[in-house]
C-alpha positions as CSV (number, residue, x, y, z in Angstrom):
1,M,16.8,74.7,25.4
2,S,19.7,75.3,22.7
3,D,19.7,75.8,19.4
4,E,22.1,72.5,18.9
5,M,19.5,70.8,21.2
6,M,17.0,72.0,18.8
7,L,18.8,71.0,15.5
8,I,19.2,67.5,17.4
9,L,15.7,67.2,18.0
10,E,14.9,68.3,14.2
11,K,17.0,65.8,12.7
12,L,15.5,63.0,15.5
13,D,12.1,64.3,14.0
14,T,13.5,64.0,10.5
15,M,15.3,60.4,11.2
16,N,11.9,59.2,12.5
17,Y,10.3,60.2,9.4
18,S,12.4,58.7,7.2
19,L,12.3,55.8,9.2
20,A,8.5,55.8,9.5
21,G,8.8,56.0,5.8
22,I,11.5,53.0,5.5
23,E,9.3,51.2,7.8
24,G,6.1,51.9,5.1
25,K,8.1,50.4,2.2
26,V,9.5,47.3,4.0
27,D,5.8,46.7,5.0
28,N,4.6,47.1,1.4
29,T,7.4,45.1,0.3
30,H,5.9,42.5,2.6
31,E,2.5,42.9,1.5
32,H,3.7,42.7,-2.0
33,L,5.6,39.4,-1.1
34,L,2.4,38.3,0.7
35,R,0.2,39.1,-2.4
36,L,2.8,37.5,-4.7
37,E,2.5,34.3,-2.6
38,E,-1.3,34.1,-2.2
39,S,-1.2,34.0,-6.1
40,T,1.2,31.0,-6.6
41,N,0.0,27.8,-6.5
42,E,2.1,24.2,-6.3
43,R,4.1,24.8,-9.6
44,F,5.6,28.2,-8.0
45,M,7.0,26.3,-4.5
46,K,10.5,26.6,-5.3
47,M,9.9,30.6,-5.7
48,E,8.0,30.4,-2.8
49,D,11.2,29.3,-0.5
50,R,12.9,31.9,-2.1
51,F,10.8,34.5,-1.0
52,A,11.2,33.0,2.1
53,G,14.3,33.4,2.4
54,L,14.3,37.3,1.2
55,E,11.3,37.8,4.1
56,D,13.3,36.5,7.0
57,R,16.3,38.9,5.4
58,F,13.8,41.4,5.8
59,A,12.9,40.5,9.5
60,G,16.7,40.6,9.7
61,L,16.5,44.3,8.4
62,E,13.9,45.0,10.4
63,G,15.5,43.8,13.3
64,R,18.8,45.7,12.9
65,F,16.6,49.2,12.4
66,V,15.0,48.5,16.0
67,G,18.4,48.2,16.9
68,L,19.6,50.9,15.4
69,E,16.7,52.9,16.5
70,D,17.8,52.3,19.8
71,R,21.4,53.4,19.4
72,F,19.9,56.6,17.9
73,A,18.8,57.5,21.4
74,G,22.2,57.9,23.1
75,L,24.0,58.7,19.6
76,E,22.9,62.2,19.2
77,D,25.6,64.1,18.4
78,R,26.2,61.1,15.6
79,F,23.1,61.9,13.9
80,V,24.5,63.8,10.6
81,G,26.7,60.6,9.6
82,L,23.4,58.3,10.6
83,E,21.4,60.1,8.1
84,D,23.6,60.2,5.2
85,R,23.7,56.1,6.1
86,F,19.7,56.2,6.5
87,A,19.3,58.0,2.7
88,G,21.4,54.9,1.1
89,L,19.4,52.5,3.1
90,E,15.9,54.1,1.9
91,G,17.9,53.9,-2.1
92,R,18.3,50.1,-1.5
93,F,14.9,49.8,0.1
94,V,13.3,51.1,-3.3
95,G,15.4,49.0,-4.9
96,L,14.3,46.0,-3.3
97,E,10.6,47.1,-3.9
98,D,11.2,47.7,-7.7
99,R,12.6,44.3,-7.9
100,F,9.7,42.7,-5.9
101,V,7.4,44.8,-8.2
102,G,9.5,43.4,-11.4
103,L,9.0,39.8,-9.8
104,E,5.4,40.1,-9.9
105,G,5.1,41.0,-13.3
106,R,7.0,38.2,-14.3
107,F,4.5,36.1,-11.9
108,V,1.6,37.4,-13.7
109,G,3.0,36.6,-17.0
110,L,3.7,32.8,-16.0
111,E,0.0,33.2,-14.4
112,D,-1.2,34.1,-17.9
113,R,1.1,31.5,-19.9
114,F,-0.4,28.9,-17.6
115,T,-3.8,30.0,-18.1
116,Q,-3.3,29.9,-21.9
117,S,-2.2,26.6,-21.4
118,E,-4.7,25.7,-19.3
119,A,-7.6,26.7,-22.1
120,A,-5.6,25.0,-24.9
121,T,-5.5,21.5,-22.8
122,D,-9.1,22.0,-22.0
123,L,-9.4,22.4,-25.7
124,R,-7.9,19.4,-26.7
125,F,-9.7,17.3,-23.6
126,N,-13.2,18.5,-25.2
127,R,-12.1,17.7,-28.6
128,V,-11.2,13.7,-27.0
129,E,-14.2,13.6,-25.2
130,Q,-16.6,14.4,-28.5
131,K,-14.6,12.0,-30.6
132,L,-15.1,9.2,-27.7
133,E,-18.6,10.4,-27.4
134,S,-18.7,9.8,-31.4
135,M,-17.5,6.7,-30.9
136,G,-19.7,5.2,-28.6
137,L,-22.6,6.7,-30.6
138,M,-21.1,4.1,-33.7
139,L,-20.9,1.4,-31.2
140,E,-24.3,2.0,-30.1
141,N,-26.1,2.8,-33.4
142,E,-24.1,0.9,-35.9
143,I,-22.2,-1.7,-34.8
144,S,-24.7,-3.1,-32.4
145,K,-27.4,-3.1,-34.9
146,K,-25.1,-5.0,-37.1
147,I,-24.4,-7.7,-34.3
148,D,-28.1,-8.2,-34.0
149,A,-28.7,-8.2,-38.1
150,I,-26.1,-10.7,-38.2
151,G,-27.2,-12.8,-35.2
152,E,-30.6,-12.6,-36.5
153,G,-29.7,-13.5,-39.9
154,H,-27.5,-17.1,-38.4
155,D,-30.4,-17.9,-35.7
156,Y,-30.8,-21.0,-38.5
157,L,-27.3,-22.2,-38.2
158,K,-28.2,-23.1,-34.5
159,R,-31.7,-24.9,-35.2
160,N,-29.7,-26.8,-38.2
161,L,-26.4,-27.2,-36.0
162,D,-29.2,-29.0,-33.3
163,D,-30.9,-30.7,-36.2
164,A,-27.8,-32.1,-37.7
165,L,-26.6,-33.2,-34.0
166,R,-29.9,-34.9,-33.4
167,V,-29.2,-37.1,-36.7
168,E,-25.5,-37.8,-35.4
169,K,-27.0,-39.0,-32.1
170,D,-29.5,-41.0,-33.9
171,K,-26.9,-42.9,-35.8
172,E,-25.0,-43.6,-32.8
173,W,-27.1,-45.0,-31.2
174,M,-28.8,-47.2,-34.4
175,E,-24.7,-48.7,-34.5
176,L,-24.7,-49.3,-31.0
177,N,-28.0,-51.3,-31.4
178,I,-26.3,-53.1,-34.4
179,L,-23.5,-54.1,-32.9
180,N,-25.6,-55.3,-30.0
181,L,-27.8,-57.4,-32.3
182,R,-24.4,-58.5,-34.2
183,M,-23.2,-60.0,-30.8
184,D,-26.7,-61.8,-30.1
185,V,-26.8,-63.4,-33.3
186,R,-23.5,-64.9,-32.5
187,K,-24.2,-66.2,-29.0
188,I,-27.7,-67.3,-30.6
189,K,-25.4,-69.2,-33.3
190,D,-22.9,-70.1,-30.7
191,K,-25.5,-72.0,-29.1
192,L,-26.9,-73.8,-31.9
193,A,-23.8,-74.6,-32.9
194,M,-23.3,-76.5,-29.7
195,A,-26.4,-78.0,-29.4
């Protein structure tokens, strides 16, 4: 093998190594996206859509890398220029990875804020439950007893009402009897007057 061929093979190995590193970084970035996706809930659905778009872009970039790898097999004399281009792509992936790490930090911050908000809401609900329980106890212990005491104390009113109605009924019965007797007396007077 010639020296030139050896150099080309060494550069190919270097490029393969660089590609493996880039693929590893793409895989790491993909893993970061999956972890972020698992840790989010319904409130992060919009962010999940954005990540899905980024994931599609990475899938497209992976496809492009596969195509570039196939082209490298037939383009041995152009490796020097392509190596510089891959170094730039690697830098871009490092930048993207840093951005995803930053996004992950922001999501952790948001998660902490939601946790704090949830704790405050739980505290408020506990206070409301205590107030409701206090009101229930007050109803049970104080108001029910007061109603019972009032009902017991006014039981005589019901008895007096029944007695008063009985007297009223007797009075009505007596008035009806008096009216009947008057009518009978008139009939007798009328009959006596005719005779």
